[in-house]
VEXDREN-2710 file (C-alpha; in Angstrom, 1 decimal):
% VEXDREN-2710
k/r/px/py/pz
1/UNK/0.7/-10.9/-18.8
2/UNK/4.3/-11.9/-18.8
3/UNK/3.8/-12.7/-14.7
4/UNK/5.1/-15.8/-12.8
5/UNK/3.4/-15.7/-9.4
6/UNK/5.9/-18.5/-7.9
7/UNK/8.7/-17.3/-9.4
8/UNK/8.4/-13.7/-7.7
9/UNK/7.0/-16.0/-4.3
10/UNK/10.1/-17.3/-4.9
11/UNK/12.5/-14.1/-5.0
12/UNK/10.8/-12.0/-2.6
13/UNK/11.6/-14.8/-0.3
14/UNK/15.2/-14.1/-1.0
15/UNK/15.1/-10.5/-1.2
16/UNK/13.1/-9.7/1.8
17/UNK/13.7/-10.2/5.4
18/UNK/11.9/-12.8/7.3
19/UNK/9.6/-10.7/9.1
20/UNK/8.8/-8.6/5.5
21/UNK/8.2/-12.1/3.5
22/UNK/5.9/-12.6/6.2
23/UNK/4.1/-9.7/6.2
24/UNK/4.2/-9.4/2.1
25/UNK/2.3/-13.1/2.1
26/UNK/-0.3/-11.8/5.1
27/UNK/-1.5/-9.1/2.7
28/UNK/-1.4/-11.2/-0.6
29/UNK/-3.9/-13.3/1.5
30/UNK/-6.1/-10.3/2.9
31/UNK/-5.8/-8.5/-0.9
32/UNK/-7.6/-12.0/-2.0
33/UNK/-9.9/-12.3/0.5
34/UNK/-11.0/-8.5/0.0
35/UNK/-11.0/-8.9/-3.6
36/UNK/-13.3/-11.7/-3.8
37/UNK/-15.8/-10.1/-1.0
38/UNK/-15.6/-7.3/-3.0
39/UNK/-16.2/-8.4/-6.6
40/UNK/-12.7/-7.2/-7.4
41/UNK/-10.5/-9.0/-10.0
42/UNK/-8.7/-11.6/-7.8
43/UNK/-5.5/-11.9/-9.6
44/UNK/-5.0/-8.5/-10.0
45/UNK/-5.0/-8.0/-6.2
46/UNK/-3.1/-11.5/-5.3
47/UNK/0.0/-9.9/-7.6
48/UNK/-0.1/-6.2/-6.3
49/UNK/0.0/-8.2/-2.3
50/UNK/2.9/-10.5/-3.5
51/UNK/4.9/-7.1/-4.7
52/UNK/3.3/-3.8/-2.6
53/UNK/6.7/-4.4/-0.8
54/UNK/9.2/-5.5/-3.5
55/UNK/11.4/-2.1/-2.8
56/UNK/11.0/-2.2/1.0
57/UNK/14.0/-3.7/2.2
58/UNK/16.4/-1.9/-0.6
59/UNK/18.6/0.3/1.4
60/UNK/17.4/3.9/2.0
61/UNK/21.1/5.4/-0.3
62/UNK/20.4/2.9/-2.5
63/UNK/16.4/3.8/-2.8
64/UNK/17.3/7.4/-3.6
65/UNK/19.5/6.9/-6.0
66/UNK/17.5/4.0/-7.9
67/UNK/14.7/6.6/-8.3
68/UNK/18.0/9.6/-9.9
69/UNK/18.2/6.8/-12.4
70/UNK/14.6/5.8/-13.1
71/UNK/13.4/9.2/-13.4
72/UNK/11.1/8.9/-10.4
73/UNK/10.3/12.3/-9.0
74/UNK/11.3/12.2/-5.6
75/UNK/9.2/15.4/-3.1
76/UNK/11.7/17.5/-0.6
77/UNK/9.7/15.7/2.1
78/UNK/10.3/11.9/0.5
79/UNK/13.9/13.0/0.9
80/UNK/13.8/13.6/4.3
81/UNK/11.6/10.6/4.6
82/UNK/13.8/7.7/1.9
83/UNK/11.6/4.9/3.6
84/UNK/8.7/6.3/1.9
85/UNK/10.2/5.8/-1.7
86/UNK/9.2/2.3/-1.2
87/UNK/5.8/2.5/-2.5
88/UNK/7.0/4.3/-6.1
89/UNK/9.9/2.4/-6.5
90/UNK/8.3/-0.9/-5.9
91/UNK/6.2/0.3/-8.9
92/UNK/9.1/0.4/-10.7
93/UNK/10.9/-2.8/-9.2
94/UNK/7.4/-4.4/-10.3
95/UNK/7.3/-3.6/-14.1
96/UNK/11.3/-3.7/-14.9
97/UNK/12.5/-6.7/-12.2
98/UNK/8.7/-8.6/-12.2
99/UNK/7.1/-7.4/-15.7
100/UNK/4.4/-6.3/-14.8
101/UNK/2.4/-3.9/-16.9
102/UNK/-0.7/-3.6/-15.9
103/UNK/-1.3/-0.4/-14.2
104/UNK/-3.8/-0.9/-11.9
105/UNK/-1.4/-3.6/-10.2
106/UNK/1.6/0.2/-10.7
107/UNK/-0.9/2.3/-9.7
108/UNK/-2.1/0.0/-6.2
109/UNK/1.3/-0.4/-5.3
110/UNK/2.6/2.9/-5.6
111/UNK/0.1/4.3/-3.3
112/UNK/-0.4/1.4/-0.9
113/UNK/1.8/4.3/1.9
114/UNK/0.6/7.2/1.4
115/UNK/-3.1/7.0/-0.1
116/UNK/-4.7/9.4/-2.0
117/UNK/-8.0/11.0/-2.4
118/UNK/-10.4/9.3/-5.2
119/UNK/-8.7/5.6/-5.0
120/UNK/-9.2/3.1/-7.0
121/UNK/-10.9/-0.1/-5.3
122/UNK/-7.9/-2.2/-6.4
123/UNK/-5.7/0.5/-4.1
124/UNK/-8.3/0.6/-1.5
125/UNK/-7.8/-3.1/-1.2
126/UNK/-3.7/-2.9/-1.6
127/UNK/-4.2/0.2/1.1
128/UNK/-6.3/-1.9/3.8
129/UNK/-4.6/-5.2/3.3
130/UNK/-0.9/-3.3/4.2
131/UNK/-2.3/-2.0/7.3
132/UNK/-4.8/-5.2/8.9
133/UNK/-3.4/-8.4/7.3
134/UNK/-3.1/-11.0/10.0
135/UNK/0.4/-9.9/11.6
136/UNK/-0.5/-7.1/12.5
137/UNK/-1.4/-5.9/15.7
138/UNK/-0.3/-2.6/16.6
139/UNK/-2.7/0.0/14.8
140/UNK/-5.4/1.0/17.3
141/UNK/-9.4/-0.4/16.4
142/UNK/-8.0/-2.8/15.0
143/UNK/-10.7/-5.7/15.3
144/UNK/-13.2/-2.6/14.3
145/UNK/-11.2/-1.4/11.1
146/UNK/-10.6/-5.0/9.9
147/UNK/-14.7/-6.0/10.4
148/UNK/-15.0/-2.8/8.5
149/UNK/-12.8/-3.7/6.0
150/UNK/-15.1/-6.5/4.5
151/UNK/-18.2/-4.2/4.7
152/UNK/-17.2/-1.0/3.6
153/UNK/-14.1/0.3/1.9
154/UNK/-14.7/3.7/2.0
155/UNK/-15.1/3.8/5.6
156/UNK/-12.7/1.2/6.4
157/UNK/-10.4/4.2/4.0
158/UNK/-11.9/6.4/6.7
159/UNK/-11.2/5.4/9.9
160/UNK/-7.7/4.2/9.1
161/UNK/-6.6/7.4/7.7
162/UNK/-8.0/9.2/10.4
163/UNK/-6.2/7.2/12.6
164/UNK/-3.1/7.7/11.4
165/UNK/-3.4/11.2/10.3
166/UNK/-4.2/11.3/14.4
167/UNK/-1.1/9.1/15.5
168/UNK/1.3/11.5/12.9
169/UNK/0.2/14.9/14.6
170/UNK/2.1/14.1/17.3
171/UNK/5.3/14.2/15.1
172/UNK/3.8/16.6/12.3
173/UNK/7.0/16.5/10.3
174/UNK/6.3/12.7/9.1
175/UNK/2.9/13.3/7.2
176/UNK/3.0/13.2/3.8
177/UNK/1.0/15.6/1.9
178/UNK/-1.0/13.1/0.6
179/UNK/-1.9/11.6/3.8
180/UNK/-3.8/14.3/4.7
181/UNK/-5.9/15.0/1.3
182/UNK/-6.6/11.8/1.4
183/UNK/-8.1/11.6/4.8
184/UNK/-9.6/15.4/3.5
185/UNK/-11.3/13.7/0.4
186/UNK/-12.7/10.6/2.8
187/UNK/-13.6/12.1/5.7
188/UNK/-16.2/14.5/3.6
189/UNK/-17.2/11.5/1.4
190/UNK/-18.1/9.7/4.4
191/UNK/-20.2/13.2/5.8
192/UNK/-21.7/13.6/2.6
193/UNK/-23.1/9.9/3.0
194/UNK/-24.2/10.3/6.4
195/UNK/-26.2/13.6/5.1
END
């Protein structure tokens, strides 16, 4: 893969606002730690963590026009909530701008916001790292979830998705159907393991 971690980090430092860049470095670090603990490919986790929010600071109208030009399918829900497009668009930017061709990395970037049923280990690691990185502090049960992330990825996914769905139920119009499907999948998985 023709990817320069140092060049990508330098470029992101310019393209992201300071808070987003700090978050990005936190996700990169956390993803690397989770990869080491769970036996996932370290370099893939570092690259996916570094690039997961590469499209985050693109203004929403531009996100929509870039998706149209790139042929990225935009759902009605995403059209109404274009901030969600940074994941799909991020995978496109990672490939086109940062020259990442690895489908595992691109998929982990694509699914880091909504989650989905049957996520790969790398997809789970990026989703979880985004939620638990050291600069995060608002989510409920964060101390427990951080501990769980280093013990059981499936159970950690379930707990994060459960808390996310409970939070989003206060405003059901803001919940993506993919997140709900991911929650149902991991809930069923955990319940079957407990039987």
